[in-house]
C-alpha positions in Angstrom: -71.3 45.7 161.3 -75.0 44.5 161.4 -76.2 42.7 158.4 -78.9 44.5 156.7 -79.2 42.6 153.5 -80.8 39.1 153.7 -81.1 38.3 150.1 -82.0 34.9 148.9 -80.4 33.1 145.9 -83.2 31.8 143.5 -82.6 29.1 140.9 -84.8 28.8 137.9 -84.5 25.5 136.0 -85.9 24.9 132.4 -85.6 22.4 129.7 -85.0 23.2 125.9 -87.4 22.0 123.2 -87.2 18.3 122.4 -85.4 17.7 119.1 -83.5 14.6 117.3 -80.5 13.9 119.6 -78.1 14.3 116.7 -79.2 18.0 116.3 -79.2 18.7 120.0 -75.5 19.3 120.2 -76.0 22.8 118.8 -79.0 23.7 121.1 -78.2 26.8 123.3 -80.0 27.7 126.4 -81.9 31.1 126.5 -79.9 34.2 127.2 -78.8 34.3 130.8 -79.2 30.6 131.4 -76.3 28.0 131.9 -76.5 24.7 130.3 -76.3 22.0 132.9 -76.3 19.0 130.5 -73.5 18.0 128.1 -73.2 16.8 124.4 -76.6 15.6 123.0 -78.4 16.3 126.3 -80.8 13.9 128.0 -83.0 11.5 126.0 -86.1 11.9 128.0 -88.7 13.3 125.5 -90.4 12.8 122.3 -90.8 15.0 119.3 -93.3 14.9 116.5 -93.3 15.0 112.7 -96.4 15.5 110.7 -96.3 13.5 107.4 -99.4 14.1 105.4 -102.2 12.8 107.6 -100.2 11.2 110.1 -98.3 12.3 113.2 -95.2 10.3 114.0 -93.5 10.5 117.4 -89.8 9.8 117.8 -87.5 9.7 120.8 -85.5 12.9 121.2 -83.2 14.8 123.3 -83.2 18.1 125.2 -81.0 20.2 127.5 -81.5 21.3 131.0 -80.7 24.9 131.8 -80.4 26.9 135.1 -80.3 30.6 136.0 -79.4 31.9 139.4 -80.3 35.3 140.5 -80.1 37.2 143.9 -83.5 38.2 145.3 -82.6 41.3 147.4 -84.5 41.4 150.7 -83.8 43.2 153.9 -83.1 41.5 157.3 -85.8 41.6 160.0 -86.1 45.1 161.5 -84.7 46.9 158.4 -86.6 48.3 155.3 -86.5 50.5 152.4 -84.3 50.4 149.3 -81.1 50.7 151.5 -82.4 48.4 154.3 -82.3 51.2 157.0 -82.6 50.1 160.5 -84.8 51.4 163.2 
């Protein structure tokens, strides 16, 4: 059997919004994404609070998420929706 499908796996990575670390336990990744980090996430960001005329910046946390999907492609010498050969 000759392999006709030569699909590639693509991984998309993203980070959730920066929030106070104590609130980040509840943060979920968008639908279809898997959470890579645990607990309160990674404390590598800052979030902002506006108080009257000032904007204050605080250290916060966010989660890293990933999504894998197959990118269907035909092998060389095959084409079409069913990857038909010559």
